Backbone of each chain as ProteinMPNN parsed JSONL, in Angstrom:
{"seq_chain_A": "MQATTTTATTIASTTAVDTTITATITPSSATSKVLVFVNMIVNGSSTNGTLQVGSNLVRGATTILSYINAAAGPKVGTMQSLGTTWTNGDLTLPLSMMFLDSPATTSATTYKVQGINTTVGATVSSIYQQNSLASVILLLEIGA", "coords_chain_A": {"N_chain_A": [[158.229, -49.314, 44.817], [161.487, -49.288, 45.93], [164.986, -49.446, 45.525], [168.235, -49.48, 46.791], [171.686, -49.315, 46.149], [175.051, -49.759, 47.117], [177.103, -51.106, 46.172], [180.066, -51.37, 44.551], [180.552, -51.507, 41.067], [182.645, -52.522, 38.632], [183.279, -51.798, 35.255], [184.706, -52.968, 32.345], [184.334, -53.254, 29.516], [183.133, -53.677, 26.201], [180.82, -54.852, 25.752], [177.576, -55.03, 27.134], [177.286, -55.076, 30.671], [175.828, -56.298, 33.633], [174.942, -54.107, 36.3], [174.669, -53.555, 39.844], [172.375, -52.259, 40.199], [169.186, -52.7, 40.577], [165.741, -53.701, 40.695], [162.572, -55.093, 41.65], [159.162, -55.371, 40.7], [155.716, -56.11, 41.143], [153.142, -55.768, 39.146], [149.745, -54.784, 39.744], [147.839, -54.91, 37.861], [147.505, -55.847, 34.416], [147.288, -53.755, 32.74], [148.507, -51.671, 33.907], [150.939, -49.046, 34.166], [154.471, -48.627, 34.603], [156.49, -46.448, 36.233], [159.786, -45.787, 35.883], [162.565, -44.768, 37.596], [165.874, -43.85, 37.766], [168.661, -42.981, 39.618], [171.984, -42.65, 39.448], [175.395, -43.182, 40.395], [178.217, -42.619, 38.613], [181.447, -43.355, 37.582], [184.059, -42.491, 35.383], [187.163, -43.456, 34.085], [190.256, -42.879, 32.625], [193.496, -43.133, 31.321], [194.732, -43.429, 28.995], [193.388, -42.803, 26.637], [190.274, -41.895, 25.004], [187.295, -42.245, 26.809], [184.03, -43.326, 26.651], [181.033, -43.673, 28.293], [178.264, -45.761, 28.495], [174.805, -46.538, 29.267], [172.299, -49.004, 29.851], [168.824, -49.37, 30.36], [167.043, -52.023, 31.518], [164.327, -54.286, 31.176], [163.586, -57.305, 32.475], [164.879, -59.241, 30.058], [164.901, -57.395, 28.143], [165.946, -54.477, 26.578], [164.896, -51.327, 27.386], [165.497, -48.68, 27.431], [168.157, -46.89, 26.165], [171.185, -45.407, 26.607], [173.059, -45.014, 24.446], [175.095, -44.208, 21.782], [174.87, -45.23, 18.669], [176.311, -44.583, 16.392], [178.646, -43.257, 17.144], [179.495, -44.702, 19.252], [179.018, -45.976, 22.621], [177.72, -43.729, 25.021], [177.165, -41.521, 27.741], [174.528, -39.466, 27.64], [174.098, -37.165, 29.162], [176.609, -36.407, 30.043], [177.866, -35.924, 27.647], [176.406, -33.768, 26.709], [177.188, -31.858, 28.431], [179.619, -31.36, 27.535], [181.785, -32.608, 28.484], [184.966, -34.014, 28.53], [186.443, -37.17, 28.55], [188.959, -37.843, 27.965], [191.894, -39.05, 28.945], [191.282, -38.67, 31.723], [189.528, -38.45, 34.89], [186.459, -38.874, 36.244], [183.581, -38.413, 38.206], [180.121, -38.6, 38.297], [176.662, -37.876, 39.117], [174.035, -39.505, 37.477], [170.987, -39.733, 35.611], [168.195, -41.826, 34.681], [165.048, -42.112, 33.173], [161.879, -43.607, 32.647], [158.714, -44.386, 31.308], [157.091, -47.228, 31.518], [155.348, -49.972, 29.962], [154.661, -52.822, 31.035], [152.773, -54.854, 30.724], [151.885, -57.091, 32.271], [151.172, -59.172, 35.113], [152.966, -60.414, 36.526], [155.927, -60.853, 38.537], [158.304, -58.403, 37.868], [161.434, -57.528, 36.767], [163.67, -54.851, 36.829], [166.702, -53.439, 35.615], [169.996, -51.955, 35.518], [172.451, -51.756, 33.038], [175.936, -51.475, 32.346], [178.265, -50.1, 29.953], [181.179, -49.709, 27.973], [182.893, -47.624, 25.563], [185.485, -48.012, 24.797], [188.323, -50.041, 25.525], [191.111, -50.688, 27.64], [194.379, -50.662, 29.184], [194.116, -48.944, 31.312], [191.527, -48.094, 31.319], [188.324, -47.685, 32.465], [185.007, -47.954, 33.879], [183.124, -47.158, 36.767], [180.411, -48.011, 38.667], [178.723, -46.715, 41.477], [181.054, -45.888, 42.804], [183.376, -45.768, 45.484], [181.446, -46.441, 47.342], [179.265, -44.768, 46.976], [175.85, -44.168, 46.814], [173.502, -45.581, 44.513], [170.205, -45.303, 43.192], [167.174, -46.968, 42.403], [163.905, -46.494, 41.439], [160.667, -47.763, 41.343], [157.474, -47.212, 40.248], [154.155, -48.021, 40.306], [151.591, -47.18, 38.09], [148.223, -46.806, 37.77], [146.021, -47.831, 35.102]], "CA_chain_A": [[159.389, -50.134, 45.148], [162.759, -48.573, 45.792], [166.156, -50.216, 45.915], [169.472, -48.711, 46.841], [172.895, -50.144, 46.183], [176.346, -49.083, 47.258], [178.102, -52.089, 45.732], [180.816, -50.885, 43.394], [180.623, -52.402, 39.916], [183.625, -52.081, 37.637], [183.006, -52.226, 33.888], [185.798, -52.82, 31.378], [183.754, -54.111, 28.491], [182.335, -53.064, 25.14], [179.547, -55.56, 25.804], [176.889, -54.608, 28.353], [177.453, -55.878, 31.878], [174.883, -55.911, 34.682], [175.379, -53.478, 37.536], [173.845, -54.029, 40.966], [171.197, -51.396, 40.269], [168.09, -53.552, 40.143], [164.575, -53.762, 41.576], [161.486, -55.903, 41.104], [157.817, -54.939, 41.031], [154.642, -56.975, 40.638], [151.99, -54.909, 38.853], [148.45, -55.342, 40.168], [147.02, -55.055, 36.657], [148.291, -55.918, 33.173], [147.195, -52.463, 32.039], [149.256, -50.653, 34.657], [152.249, -48.611, 33.696], [155.483, -48.549, 35.653], [157.444, -45.353, 36.067], [161.104, -46.201, 36.361], [163.503, -43.655, 37.757], [167.177, -44.287, 38.267], [169.709, -41.988, 39.841], [173.151, -43.495, 39.674], [176.699, -42.533, 40.492], [179.066, -43.288, 37.635], [182.802, -42.834, 37.401], [184.819, -42.913, 34.218], [188.577, -43.203, 34.315], [191.102, -43.285, 31.514], [194.752, -42.413, 31.187], [195.355, -43.724, 27.701], [192.465, -42.696, 25.527], [188.942, -41.386, 25.293], [186.329, -43.205, 27.327], [182.629, -42.945, 26.666], [180.31, -44.648, 29.103], [176.851, -45.854, 28.201], [174.001, -47.323, 30.2], [171.032, -49.544, 29.377], [167.784, -49.732, 31.323], [166.574, -53.31, 31.002], [163.246, -54.992, 31.85], [163.816, -58.715, 32.174], [166.011, -59.328, 29.129], [164.613, -56.438, 27.076], [166.427, -53.112, 26.797], [163.794, -50.386, 27.129], [166.069, -47.35, 27.265], [169.59, -47.073, 25.965], [171.994, -44.206, 26.422], [174.185, -45.444, 23.631], [175.1, -43.63, 20.453], [175.343, -46.308, 17.8], [177.253, -44.084, 15.394], [179.939, -42.867, 17.717], [179.804, -45.538, 20.385], [178.226, -45.703, 23.808], [178.06, -42.555, 25.802], [176.112, -41.01, 28.599], [174.131, -38.217, 27.009], [174.256, -36.034, 30.072], [178.003, -35.972, 30.049], [178.191, -35.382, 26.34], [175.794, -32.454, 26.569], [177.982, -30.93, 29.237], [180.885, -31.135, 26.853], [182.866, -33.152, 29.293], [185.82, -34.992, 27.867], [187.062, -38.16, 29.429], [190.25, -38.213, 27.439], [192.913, -38.972, 29.978], [190.725, -38.016, 32.892], [188.821, -39.232, 35.892], [185.306, -38.045, 36.548], [182.436, -39.09, 38.81], [178.931, -37.755, 38.217], [175.354, -38.505, 39.249], [173.318, -39.53, 36.205], [169.622, -40.208, 35.776], [167.434, -42.404, 33.584], [163.622, -42.163, 33.516], [161.127, -44.243, 31.57], [157.366, -44.845, 31.637], [157.037, -48.529, 30.846], [154.086, -50.731, 29.942], [155.126, -54.22, 31.032], [151.663, -55.728, 30.302], [151.954, -58.344, 33.009], [150.964, -59.11, 36.555], [154.041, -61.219, 37.104], [157.069, -60.103, 39.061], [159.065, -57.856, 36.75], [162.687, -56.976, 37.269], [164.359, -53.813, 36.051], [168.103, -53.332, 36.012], [170.861, -51.088, 34.705], [173.702, -52.339, 32.544], [176.97, -50.523, 31.948], [179.029, -50.478, 28.76], [182.195, -48.714, 27.608], [183.256, -47.606, 24.14], [186.854, -48.44, 24.57], [188.952, -50.772, 26.611], [192.542, -50.479, 27.673], [195.013, -51.033, 30.449], [193.696, -48.048, 32.399], [190.21, -47.551, 30.955], [187.246, -48.392, 33.15], [183.969, -47.164, 34.524], [182.722, -47.762, 38.034], [179.148, -47.58, 39.246], [178.773, -46.684, 42.949], [182.437, -45.805, 43.27], [183.547, -45.324, 46.876], [180.194, -46.734, 48.067], [178.236, -43.756, 46.76], [174.639, -44.946, 46.545], [172.613, -45.411, 43.37], [168.833, -45.631, 43.575], [166.192, -47.238, 41.356], [162.558, -46.354, 41.985], [159.623, -48.293, 40.459], [156.185, -46.726, 40.726], [153.036, -48.488, 39.476], [150.575, -46.17, 37.783], [147.05, -47.496, 37.254], [145.583, -47.404, 33.768]], "C_chain_A": [[160.65, -49.324, 44.936], [163.891, -49.465, 46.263], [167.383, -49.326, 45.825], [170.647, -49.672, 46.877], [174.122, -49.264, 46.341], [177.48, -50.0, 46.799], [178.795, -51.603, 44.466], [180.859, -51.94, 42.297], [181.584, -51.811, 38.9], [183.265, -52.657, 36.276], [184.235, -51.951, 33.038], [185.427, -53.658, 30.168], [182.993, -53.29, 27.463], [181.035, -53.828, 24.922], [178.893, -55.231, 27.142], [177.062, -55.616, 29.484], [176.467, -55.377, 32.938], [175.581, -55.168, 35.816], [174.517, -54.075, 38.661], [172.629, -53.14, 41.165], [170.024, -52.185, 39.707], [166.965, -53.531, 41.172], [163.468, -54.524, 40.862], [160.141, -55.375, 41.595], [156.821, -55.937, 40.459], [153.413, -56.111, 40.392], [150.685, -55.586, 39.258], [147.516, -55.561, 38.981], [147.92, -55.086, 35.422], [148.236, -54.617, 32.384], [147.947, -51.353, 32.775], [150.531, -50.272, 33.921], [153.193, -48.568, 34.887], [156.437, -47.412, 35.317], [158.755, -45.771, 36.705], [162.002, -44.969, 36.433], [164.776, -44.189, 38.39], [168.066, -43.071, 38.459], [170.952, -42.75, 40.254], [174.432, -42.663, 39.684], [177.667, -43.302, 39.592], [180.407, -42.573, 37.535], [183.377, -43.364, 36.093], [186.269, -42.544, 34.418], [189.39, -43.726, 33.141], [192.38, -42.465, 31.519], [195.422, -42.701, 29.851], [194.342, -43.712, 26.56], [191.11, -42.184, 25.972], [188.03, -42.51, 25.76], [184.94, -42.607, 27.255], [181.861, -44.06, 27.354], [178.833, -44.612, 28.757], [176.128, -46.696, 29.234], [172.726, -47.791, 29.507], [170.092, -49.718, 30.565], [167.068, -50.945, 30.743], [165.416, -53.831, 31.852], [163.355, -56.459, 31.483], [165.059, -58.846, 31.317], [165.856, -58.325, 27.988], [165.117, -55.041, 27.433], [165.316, -52.137, 26.419], [164.287, -48.952, 26.991], [167.575, -47.498, 27.192], [170.258, -45.734, 25.741], [173.27, -44.6, 25.687], [174.043, -44.83, 22.258], [175.719, -44.636, 19.499], [176.406, -45.833, 16.813], [178.634, -43.845, 15.982], [180.325, -43.706, 18.92], [178.995, -45.142, 21.597], [178.667, -44.417, 24.494], [176.875, -42.175, 26.673], [175.75, -39.629, 28.106], [174.357, -37.01, 27.881], [175.684, -35.505, 30.032], [178.386, -35.356, 28.708], [177.628, -33.961, 26.202], [176.533, -31.411, 27.395], [179.32, -30.637, 28.582], [182.07, -31.683, 27.606], [183.684, -34.165, 28.504], [186.433, -35.917, 28.887], [188.375, -38.648, 28.833], [191.298, -37.982, 28.513], [192.407, -38.231, 31.209], [190.056, -38.993, 33.827], [187.681, -38.382, 36.405], [184.201, -38.908, 37.145], [181.255, -38.134, 38.827], [177.678, -38.541, 38.57], [174.617, -38.402, 37.922], [171.94, -40.141, 36.42], [169.096, -40.856, 34.5], [165.982, -42.46, 34.044], [162.855, -42.738, 32.336], [159.759, -44.679, 32.091], [157.105, -46.108, 30.833], [155.632, -49.136, 30.915], [154.427, -52.22, 29.896], [154.054, -55.222, 30.637], [151.724, -57.091, 30.957], [151.559, -58.101, 34.453], [151.981, -60.004, 37.269], [155.145, -60.312, 37.641], [157.976, -59.689, 37.906], [160.298, -57.142, 37.291], [163.27, -55.966, 36.283], [165.798, -53.727, 36.557], [168.831, -52.379, 35.076], [172.105, -51.872, 34.314], [174.664, -51.214, 32.175], [177.746, -51.037, 30.759], [180.003, -49.347, 28.435], [182.463, -48.747, 26.108], [184.601, -48.228, 23.889], [187.348, -49.236, 25.769], [190.451, -50.522, 26.535], [193.07, -50.779, 29.053], [194.551, -50.171, 31.604], [192.34, -47.423, 32.118], [189.115, -48.358, 31.654], [186.17, -47.413, 33.591], [183.541, -47.909, 35.778], [181.409, -47.147, 38.482], [179.259, -47.711, 40.766], [180.219, -46.66, 43.468], [182.47, -45.257, 44.691], [182.245, -45.442, 47.677], [179.164, -45.617, 47.984], [176.99, -44.455, 46.221], [173.966, -44.563, 45.231], [171.227, -45.924, 43.77], [168.013, -45.926, 42.327], [164.816, -47.252, 42.014], [161.549, -46.841, 40.946], [158.268, -47.895, 41.041], [155.083, -47.204, 39.785], [152.003, -47.379, 39.314], [149.398, -46.889, 37.13], [146.613, -46.939, 35.912], [144.384, -46.478, 33.889]], "O_chain_A": [[160.849, -48.739, 43.871], [163.772, -50.157, 47.274], [167.534, -48.529, 44.899], [170.608, -50.704, 47.546], [174.211, -48.175, 45.773], [178.657, -49.708, 47.01], [178.156, -51.447, 43.426], [181.16, -53.106, 42.549], [181.354, -50.722, 38.373], [182.981, -53.848, 36.15], [184.745, -50.831, 33.014], [186.1, -54.633, 29.833], [182.298, -52.332, 27.804], [180.25, -53.503, 24.032], [179.572, -55.16, 28.166], [176.995, -56.829, 29.284], [176.298, -54.17, 33.114], [176.672, -55.548, 36.24], [173.732, -54.994, 38.429], [171.932, -53.247, 42.174], [169.89, -52.32, 38.491], [167.205, -53.363, 42.368], [163.43, -54.592, 39.634], [159.999, -54.984, 42.754], [157.062, -56.536, 39.411], [152.712, -55.757, 41.339], [150.536, -56.802, 39.133], [146.533, -56.296, 39.075], [148.964, -54.434, 35.386], [149.035, -54.4, 31.472], [148.006, -50.219, 32.299], [151.109, -51.058, 33.17], [152.76, -48.484, 36.036], [157.095, -47.407, 34.276], [158.824, -46.068, 37.898], [162.168, -44.236, 35.458], [164.75, -44.881, 39.408], [168.202, -42.238, 37.563], [170.969, -43.417, 41.289], [174.522, -41.601, 39.069], [177.902, -44.493, 39.795], [180.476, -41.35, 37.42], [183.202, -44.533, 35.747], [186.577, -41.441, 34.87], [189.23, -44.871, 32.719], [192.348, -41.248, 31.699], [196.548, -42.268, 29.607], [194.431, -44.515, 25.631], [190.837, -42.058, 27.166], [188.004, -43.592, 25.172], [184.706, -41.503, 27.746], [182.023, -45.238, 27.035], [178.222, -43.544, 28.732], [176.741, -47.463, 29.977], [172.148, -47.076, 28.689], [170.506, -50.156, 31.639], [166.553, -50.904, 29.626], [165.49, -53.83, 33.081], [163.232, -56.821, 30.313], [166.169, -58.593, 31.784], [166.578, -58.388, 26.993], [164.753, -54.491, 28.473], [164.852, -52.121, 25.279], [163.562, -48.097, 26.484], [168.194, -48.144, 28.038], [169.934, -45.015, 24.796], [174.379, -44.531, 26.217], [172.984, -44.923, 21.637], [176.928, -44.867, 19.514], [177.299, -46.595, 16.444], [179.652, -44.191, 15.383], [181.357, -43.462, 19.544], [178.355, -44.09, 21.606], [179.852, -44.083, 24.528], [175.726, -42.483, 26.355], [176.574, -38.715, 28.149], [174.761, -35.952, 27.4], [175.915, -34.297, 29.993], [179.139, -34.384, 28.651], [178.281, -33.073, 25.655], [176.499, -30.221, 27.084], [180.064, -29.764, 29.03], [183.212, -31.275, 27.391], [183.128, -35.071, 27.882], [186.884, -35.492, 29.951], [188.846, -39.737, 29.159], [191.547, -36.85, 28.928], [193.034, -37.279, 31.675], [190.024, -40.199, 33.585], [187.9, -37.295, 36.94], [183.919, -39.999, 36.65], [181.362, -37.005, 39.307], [177.629, -39.751, 38.348], [174.577, -37.334, 37.311], [171.754, -40.97, 37.31], [169.49, -40.494, 33.392], [165.713, -42.819, 35.19], [163.128, -42.412, 31.18], [159.651, -45.262, 33.17], [156.922, -46.058, 29.617], [154.849, -48.838, 31.816], [154.473, -52.808, 28.816], [154.385, -56.342, 30.249], [151.629, -58.121, 30.289], [151.607, -56.976, 34.949], [151.854, -60.298, 38.458], [155.269, -59.154, 37.242], [158.365, -60.512, 37.078], [160.206, -56.272, 38.157], [163.346, -56.207, 35.078], [166.077, -53.912, 37.741], [168.347, -52.045, 33.995], [172.723, -52.551, 35.133], [174.246, -50.139, 31.744], [177.879, -52.246, 30.565], [179.681, -48.171, 28.604], [182.281, -49.778, 25.461], [184.816, -48.894, 22.876], [186.837, -49.103, 26.88], [190.983, -50.185, 25.478], [192.318, -51.106, 29.971], [194.585, -50.606, 32.755], [192.036, -46.342, 32.622], [188.999, -49.567, 31.453], [186.395, -46.205, 33.665], [183.591, -49.138, 35.835], [181.298, -45.933, 38.655], [179.813, -48.684, 41.278], [180.552, -47.33, 44.446], [181.68, -44.383, 45.047], [181.983, -44.641, 48.574], [178.278, -45.53, 48.835], [177.073, -45.242, 45.279], [173.872, -43.386, 44.881], [171.096, -46.848, 44.573], [168.132, -45.232, 41.318], [164.597, -47.935, 43.015], [161.568, -46.39, 39.801], [157.961, -48.209, 42.191], [155.068, -46.843, 38.608], [151.603, -46.731, 40.282], [149.545, -47.503, 36.073], [146.797, -45.759, 35.614], [143.863, -46.007, 32.878]]}, "seq_chain_B": "MNYLFLAIKLLRPDSEFGFTEQDYSTIIWTKLEGNPPTQAEVDIAIEQVKAQEIAAAEAAAADKANATAKLEALGLTADDLKALGL", "coords_chain_B": {"N_chain_B": [[192.503, -47.239, 44.654], [191.946, -49.371, 41.929], [192.659, -52.328, 42.24], [192.054, -54.971, 41.471], [191.036, -54.7, 38.886], [193.321, -53.624, 37.571], [195.104, -55.72, 37.929], [193.943, -57.811, 36.487], [194.086, -56.729, 33.923], [196.808, -56.711, 33.659], [197.367, -59.401, 33.49], [195.65, -60.39, 31.471], [195.583, -58.604, 28.962], [193.911, -58.001, 26.764], [191.398, -58.667, 27.5], [187.872, -58.413, 28.326], [185.517, -57.376, 30.746], [183.534, -57.476, 33.801], [182.983, -56.693, 37.276], [182.069, -56.926, 40.771], [182.673, -54.905, 43.643], [185.805, -55.784, 44.981], [185.965, -58.41, 44.258], [186.98, -61.458, 43.276], [185.419, -63.686, 42.642], [183.154, -62.673, 41.467], [183.62, -61.93, 38.896], [182.687, -61.286, 35.585], [183.185, -62.432, 32.453], [183.35, -60.94, 29.348], [184.815, -60.939, 27.129], [187.414, -63.014, 26.384], [190.512, -64.408, 25.87], [191.789, -67.552, 25.837], [192.256, -69.265, 28.985], [190.602, -68.122, 31.964], [192.384, -66.165, 34.388], [193.592, -67.627, 37.415], [192.477, -67.419, 40.866], [194.739, -67.368, 42.493], [196.723, -66.518, 40.697], [195.777, -63.985, 40.12], [195.948, -62.807, 42.64], [198.717, -62.695, 42.977], [199.347, -60.985, 40.895], [198.078, -58.667, 41.772], [199.711, -57.963, 43.906], [201.984, -57.365, 42.436], [201.11, -55.119, 41.045], [200.694, -53.366, 43.168], [203.333, -53.149, 44.056], [204.497, -51.927, 41.848], [203.168, -49.512, 42.001], [204.158, -48.427, 44.371], [206.854, -48.237, 43.675], [206.687, -46.378, 41.609], [205.8, -44.136, 42.995], [207.965, -43.722, 44.667], [209.923, -43.193, 42.785], [208.948, -40.832, 41.722], [209.159, -39.171, 43.939], [211.905, -39.174, 44.237], [212.672, -37.959, 41.858], [211.602, -35.427, 42.284], [213.08, -34.599, 44.482], [215.582, -34.539, 43.321], [215.254, -32.574, 41.378], [214.714, -30.421, 43.03], [217.143, -30.162, 44.338], [218.779, -29.389, 42.213], [217.66, -26.926, 41.643], [218.25, -25.532, 43.992], [220.972, -25.501, 43.798], [221.262, -23.67, 41.862], [220.535, -21.494, 43.169], [217.862, -21.076, 43.452], [214.395, -21.474, 44.518], [211.46, -23.501, 45.119], [209.363, -21.729, 45.458], [210.273, -19.601, 43.998], [209.97, -20.561, 41.408], [207.18, -20.78, 41.316], [206.537, -18.118, 41.431], [207.265, -17.371, 38.935], [205.372, -18.559, 37.51], [205.63, -21.213, 36.876]], "CA_chain_B": [[193.071, -47.904, 43.489], [191.167, -50.546, 41.538], [193.727, -53.305, 42.05], [191.596, -56.159, 40.738], [190.992, -54.308, 37.47], [194.681, -53.498, 37.047], [195.731, -57.043, 37.92], [193.401, -58.568, 35.348], [194.646, -56.146, 32.704], [198.197, -57.134, 33.606], [197.408, -60.816, 33.116], [194.893, -60.603, 30.223], [195.426, -57.215, 28.495], [192.845, -57.822, 25.768], [190.134, -59.187, 28.015], [186.817, -57.481, 28.705], [184.891, -58.001, 31.919], [182.967, -56.647, 34.852], [182.95, -57.36, 38.573], [181.599, -56.082, 41.859], [183.666, -54.674, 44.694], [187.106, -56.308, 44.535], [185.69, -59.823, 44.502], [187.34, -62.295, 42.133], [184.346, -64.636, 42.32], [182.052, -61.998, 40.755], [184.067, -61.512, 37.566], [181.942, -61.745, 34.411], [184.032, -62.231, 31.283], [182.614, -60.73, 28.096], [185.784, -61.273, 26.088], [188.558, -63.641, 27.036], [191.289, -65.335, 25.046], [192.414, -68.512, 26.736], [191.577, -69.514, 30.25], [190.652, -67.007, 32.915], [193.429, -66.329, 35.413], [193.114, -68.182, 38.682], [192.507, -66.508, 42.017], [196.131, -67.256, 42.945], [197.432, -65.681, 39.727], [195.312, -62.61, 40.3], [196.506, -62.297, 43.901], [200.124, -62.364, 42.723], [199.349, -59.795, 40.036], [197.715, -57.512, 42.605], [200.921, -57.573, 44.627], [202.868, -56.724, 41.456], [200.563, -53.782, 40.791], [200.99, -52.546, 44.351], [204.772, -52.891, 44.066], [204.739, -50.922, 40.803], [202.632, -48.251, 42.504], [205.121, -47.932, 45.348], [208.071, -47.867, 42.939], [206.405, -45.145, 40.869], [205.754, -43.043, 43.976], [209.336, -43.486, 45.114], [210.637, -42.565, 41.668], [208.476, -39.445, 41.63], [209.742, -38.444, 45.061], [213.329, -39.017, 43.933], [212.766, -36.949, 40.803], [211.336, -34.131, 42.892], [214.243, -34.25, 45.303], [216.678, -34.226, 42.392], [214.96, -31.273, 40.778], [214.869, -29.412, 44.087], [218.58, -29.99, 44.559], [219.305, -28.611, 41.084], [217.195, -25.549, 41.83], [219.007, -24.937, 45.09], [222.334, -25.272, 43.3], [221.193, -22.446, 41.055], [220.121, -20.399, 44.037], [216.415, -20.891, 43.315], [213.522, -22.296, 45.355], [210.17, -23.814, 44.487], [208.568, -20.497, 45.458], [210.743, -18.774, 42.873], [209.315, -21.084, 40.188], [205.775, -20.395, 41.381], [206.466, -16.686, 41.127], [207.42, -17.264, 37.483], [204.237, -19.241, 36.898], [206.066, -22.543, 36.403]], "C_chain_B": [[192.295, -49.193, 43.199], [192.14, -51.681, 41.198], [193.274, -54.533, 41.256], [191.54, -55.871, 39.24], [192.402, -54.286, 36.874], [195.381, -54.859, 36.963], [195.238, -57.877, 36.745], [193.992, -58.052, 34.049], [196.12, -56.508, 32.538], [198.31, -58.557, 33.081], [196.754, -61.095, 31.758], [194.582, -59.227, 29.617], [194.241, -57.001, 27.556], [191.482, -58.301, 26.253], [189.145, -58.054, 28.297], [185.964, -58.16, 29.77], [184.203, -56.967, 32.786], [183.013, -57.418, 36.153], [182.448, -56.389, 39.625], [182.615, -56.084, 42.994], [185.041, -55.112, 44.178], [187.075, -57.828, 44.666], [185.938, -60.648, 43.232], [186.181, -63.184, 41.689], [183.206, -63.995, 41.528], [182.414, -61.617, 39.325], [183.191, -62.146, 36.48], [182.793, -61.413, 33.188], [183.147, -62.031, 30.058], [183.529, -60.935, 26.891], [187.027, -61.824, 26.783], [189.229, -64.594, 26.073], [192.049, -66.262, 25.981], [191.613, -68.67, 28.009], [191.6, -68.268, 31.137], [191.775, -67.222, 33.921], [192.819, -66.862, 36.699], [193.153, -67.119, 39.772], [193.952, -66.285, 42.471], [196.94, -66.358, 42.005], [197.045, -64.209, 39.882], [195.901, -62.008, 41.575], [197.967, -61.885, 43.729], [200.221, -61.084, 41.886], [198.993, -58.54, 40.821], [198.935, -57.032, 43.385], [201.919, -56.897, 43.697], [202.417, -55.298, 41.172], [200.883, -52.85, 41.957], [202.477, -52.19, 44.413], [205.132, -51.835, 43.021], [204.281, -49.536, 41.268], [203.612, -47.612, 43.486], [206.39, -47.452, 44.643], [207.865, -46.555, 42.186], [206.388, -43.945, 41.807], [207.155, -42.695, 44.453], [210.148, -42.798, 44.027], [210.239, -41.102, 41.528], [209.083, -38.599, 42.738], [211.225, -38.18, 44.808], [213.545, -37.949, 42.866], [212.562, -35.544, 41.37], [212.522, -33.666, 43.726], [215.416, -33.838, 44.425], [216.493, -32.843, 41.778], [215.142, -30.146, 41.794], [216.344, -29.12, 44.346], [219.204, -29.156, 43.449], [218.89, -27.149, 41.2], [218.029, -24.841, 42.886], [220.436, -24.629, 44.665], [222.404, -24.008, 42.454], [220.781, -21.239, 41.888], [218.638, -20.112, 43.962], [215.667, -21.787, 44.311], [212.245, -22.609, 44.569], [209.28, -22.586, 44.44], [208.996, -19.571, 44.32], [210.07, -19.237, 41.564], [207.846, -20.717, 40.155], [205.6, -18.929, 40.997], [206.568, -16.448, 39.612], [206.271, -17.958, 36.747], [204.582, -20.617, 36.374], [205.643, -23.631, 37.369]], "O_chain_B": [[192.025, -49.991, 44.097], [192.408, -51.957, 40.028], [194.04, -55.07, 40.455], [191.947, -56.699, 38.425], [192.646, -54.856, 35.81], [196.153, -55.113, 36.038], [196.02, -58.564, 36.088], [194.358, -58.835, 33.173], [196.622, -56.602, 31.418], [199.225, -58.883, 32.326], [197.236, -61.927, 30.989], [193.46, -58.735, 29.739], [193.635, -55.929, 27.557], [190.522, -58.331, 25.484], [189.532, -56.9, 28.481], [185.719, -59.364, 29.707], [184.278, -55.763, 32.543], [183.075, -58.648, 36.151], [182.404, -55.18, 39.399], [183.299, -57.07, 43.269], [185.385, -54.822, 43.032], [188.035, -58.447, 45.125], [185.2, -60.544, 42.252], [185.988, -63.407, 40.493], [182.373, -64.709, 40.971], [181.592, -61.036, 38.616], [182.982, -63.358, 36.454], [183.083, -60.247, 32.924], [182.29, -62.864, 29.767], [183.057, -61.086, 25.764], [187.608, -61.177, 27.654], [188.586, -65.488, 25.522], [192.847, -65.819, 26.806], [190.454, -68.264, 28.097], [192.525, -67.46, 31.057], [192.079, -68.364, 34.266], [191.666, -66.575, 37.021], [193.775, -66.067, 39.621], [194.343, -65.163, 42.794], [197.743, -65.541, 42.455], [197.886, -63.315, 39.785], [196.304, -60.844, 41.591], [198.402, -60.864, 44.262], [201.062, -60.221, 42.138], [199.543, -57.468, 40.565], [199.163, -55.828, 43.508], [202.621, -55.97, 44.102], [203.236, -54.384, 41.071], [201.286, -51.703, 41.763], [202.839, -51.071, 44.778], [205.961, -50.959, 43.27], [204.918, -48.525, 40.971], [203.862, -46.407, 43.436], [206.932, -46.397, 44.971], [208.767, -45.718, 42.131], [206.892, -42.874, 41.469], [207.492, -41.524, 44.623], [210.965, -41.923, 44.313], [211.075, -40.242, 41.252], [209.474, -37.453, 42.513], [211.738, -37.105, 45.122], [214.472, -37.142, 42.952], [213.253, -34.599, 40.989], [212.915, -32.501, 43.682], [216.151, -32.905, 44.748], [217.433, -32.055, 41.672], [215.649, -29.071, 41.473], [216.735, -27.971, 44.548], [220.06, -28.311, 43.711], [219.67, -26.246, 40.894], [218.459, -23.702, 42.7], [221.034, -23.645, 45.1], [223.449, -23.367, 42.341], [220.689, -20.118, 41.387], [218.19, -19.036, 44.359], [216.232, -22.728, 44.868], [211.998, -22.05, 43.501], [208.52, -22.411, 43.487], [208.176, -18.849, 43.753], [209.66, -18.423, 40.736], [207.312, -20.381, 39.098], [204.638, -18.556, 40.327], [206.039, -15.472, 39.082], [206.209, -17.945, 35.518], [203.883, -21.136, 35.504], [205.922, -24.807, 37.135]]}, "name": "protein", "num_of_chains": 2, "seq": "MQATTTTATTIASTTAVDTTITATITPSSATSKVLVFVNMIVNGSSTNGTLQVGSNLVRGATTILSYINAAAGPKVGTMQSLGTTWTNGDLTLPLSMMFLDSPATTSATTYKVQGINTTVGATVSSIYQQNSLASVILLLEIGAMNYLFLAIKLLRPDSEFGFTEQDYSTIIWTKLEGNPPTQAEVDIAIEQVKAQEIAAAEAAAADKANATAKLEALGLTADDLKALGL"}
């Protein structure tokens, strides 16, 4: 199952907010695993402070992968490892999340990405799928 | 320009939220003090943001023209400043 979205989602929240990156799969067996791969386009913009952007990969209502640093606040690890600073800047990058999940169900199962920011302010925001750049979520069932 | 974001911040500076595209009806409030602004209030705020944007651009152009005039009065040009690394 693959889903693509170009719908821009603006996040200005220190609480996770759903993006439009979502897809549903119905496993044929409760012992199957689901490989989840997300490639998303994320923009961070700030002119009055440091912005760190985090993302959650969520199955149903359960967060299964979180790119959030609890000690220092949410952040996208890829950007941090690149040493990129978003202090008073504007940056758009493709980012990926991958997870091998065991949903243990044969019911329709929905996966989605949530966005979250460390800081808020008059000019601090993150945008998924900015300028209609497509993000993709791929769900692949793997038999036990 | 993300006008809906800027308009909301103008009306509710301490609010936290998310939305899709520039669609007022999709706004999800995660932190809000008081009532959410109405569509009409947001539309007015968007026009204010756009007016501020135009005024800022005009002010920047005026500042540049003023600076250029001062340079010319000194017998300098913008290329002269570039040559000096400024």
